[in-house]
C-alpha positions, 0 to 999 in steps of 0.5 A: 500500500502506498502511504500518502504524505501527512496532511499538516494543518497550519493556523494562521495566527493573529492576522496583525502579526507575522503568522500569515507572512511566515506561513507564506515564506515557509510554503514558498519552499518546494521541499515542504511539499516533498515532505507533507501536504500543507494547508492553512486555516484562517482568512484567505484575504489576509493570506493573499495580502501576506503573499504580497508582503512576503514577496513570494510567487504563490496563489491562494486557493480558498477552500471550505474543507481539506478535501478541496485542497490541491496540495500543489507547490505554488498554491497555498490551500486556505480553509477560509474562515472569512473572519477578518475585515481587511480594510480594518486590519492594522499590522502590529496593533492589538485588536479584538478582531485579530484575537477572534480570528486567531482563536477561530482558526485554532479551534477549527484546526483542532476540529479538523484534527479530531475528525482526522481531516488533518494528520497534525496541527501547527500553530502560528503565533497569537497575542494573548491580549487580543485573545482576551479582548475578543472574550477568549480568556486563555493563557495560551495555545496549550490551554485552548488545546487542552479544553477542546480535546478534553485533556487533563494531563498535558505539558509543554515541550520546547526543542532546539537541536539537542536541547529538549525541555518539558515543563511542570508548569507554564503560564502561571505566576512565579509564586503559583509555579512553586505551588505546582511542584507536586509529586504527582505532577512531576511524575506525570511530566517525567512519564510524558517526557519518556513516552515522547522520546520513545516515540522519537525512536530513542529506546531508552531515554535519559531524563534529567529533572531540574530542582526548583531551588538554588543548588537543588536546595542542598538537601533542604537548606534552601527549600523543601520541594526537592526532598518532599516532592521532586525526589519521590516522583523520580524514585517512583518513575525509576521503579517503573524502569524509566532512566531518570536523574535528579533533582539536578541543580538548575544552573548546570542541568541544561549544559549537561543536556547540551553536552549529551548527558540527557535526552530531555530535561524536566523544568519546574516552571516556564522561565526555567525551561524557556530561557536556556532554550531561547539562548540556544535558538535565538541569536540577536545581531546588535549591529543589524538590530535584528535576529539572525536566528529565531529557531525552536519548536513548541510541542504540546505533549499528552494530547490525542492529536499532534500539536507543534508551534513556533517558539515565538510571538506575533512580533508586532514590531515586524508585522507587515514589513516582510522581514520576519523569518520562517525558521521556527515555523519550518522547524515546527512543521518538521516536528509535526511531520515526524510525529505524523509519519508514525500514524498517517494512513492513505486517504481515500479521496487523495 
């Protein structure tokens, strides 16, 4: 049986941000069509304008459902939600219209994945302020996906090169993050990290677990979370045959992972994991006053569907100028393809 290339759905992101532009640039590369069948979910008119901004020679095929897609290089298939008034769109500006359009694209994309119309989902950047202005009170994509897929145990994973990080907590205050460090949650994230690495083809993943406190508390001198919550979770995971070490002092664990000691790191909170990942993937050129590199992938683990994302925001300061890089989106698509290839089946209508 001939296996078809996976269908990768891409949400456009906030129309006032760089999402439409980087989608256009990514899909202007013929090699993407050699690896998958991509389509965008969003507003076709916005994508037509994005193609012009990106200065790429592409046409937009406005469709109602994936079965109508051409999946041909030179054409961007767009599941058109027709939810943006292009005359009112202002690049780089937060608006309820932008938040509504972004949310509706994500929701539609999730629906397409749940019904099997796409094999994996890739999300463009959204603006949380715009999302809330539109009446959608979520702290990010992860929480939207969790609600609409009815998922309780999930976590965020970031990846760039050899460095992979999963999080015990993400979009909560630092004070709340400390309260989230509980044995069962840490154990759940270790399990998710292990199963994901096995899905990547790593038979015996090596997992490093970061401490919460300086020096991983030095045996309780600087806090009790390591002794009371983190270490017991590690012991429980080890009893099930998982190769896991820790708690490791947070100031050394990421260097060890980059050096090859761990396949993945469990971070205790948002910035503990995000900062080292972005130091590796983001490179600022002060002379040119721009980013030379913005790479990295955001992946939600524990969902019944595949979700990867760019590891950056809407970059309103760059929107509409044609200078944004598609690097992170291509990374996200590559990860989505890798996951999808393990489950994709041939579709009757292709």
